[in-house]
Wavefront OBJ file of the C-alpha trace (Angstrom):
o trace
v 12.211 199.031 -21.293
v 10.468 201.790 -23.348
v 12.362 204.114 -25.272
v 11.657 207.114 -22.368
v 12.794 204.882 -19.893
v 16.211 204.542 -21.991
v 16.137 207.555 -22.430
v 15.961 208.944 -18.863
v 18.222 205.794 -17.656
v 21.723 207.230 -16.363
v 23.515 203.654 -16.529
v 21.879 202.458 -19.767
v 22.926 206.038 -21.635
v 26.533 205.120 -20.006
v 25.913 201.660 -21.894
v 25.249 203.345 -25.101
v 27.722 205.693 -25.045
v 30.743 203.077 -24.455
v 29.372 200.273 -26.725
v 29.202 203.972 -29.667
v 32.794 204.237 -28.637
v 33.589 200.881 -29.311
v 31.779 200.215 -32.499
v 33.149 203.506 -33.611
v 36.425 201.874 -33.464
v 35.320 198.767 -35.716
v 33.668 201.006 -38.310
v 30.307 200.740 -36.894
v 27.801 203.569 -36.533
v 25.939 204.576 -33.465
v 23.287 202.577 -31.635
v 20.777 205.338 -30.610
v 18.422 205.370 -27.985
v 15.799 205.017 -30.661
v 17.920 201.963 -31.610
v 18.035 200.642 -28.399
v 14.601 201.048 -27.563
v 13.013 199.108 -31.110
v 15.352 195.897 -29.880
v 13.959 196.076 -26.253
v 10.264 196.421 -27.969
v 11.140 193.231 -30.598
v 12.361 191.173 -27.747
v 9.478 192.045 -25.764
l 1 2 3 4 5 6 7 8 9 10 11 12 13 14 15 16 17 18 19 20 21 22 23 24 25 26 27 28 29 30 31 32 33 34 35 36 37 38 39 40 41 42 43 44
């Protein structure tokens, strides 16, 4: 997925938001759309 696809996809946004909630409980920082797109590009 490209950044625009990640930003425009409601399901991906919901997953990122839920992941951020869980990571916050563990003391980690947010993983934004930009981070998700960077990982997606590297994985491709």
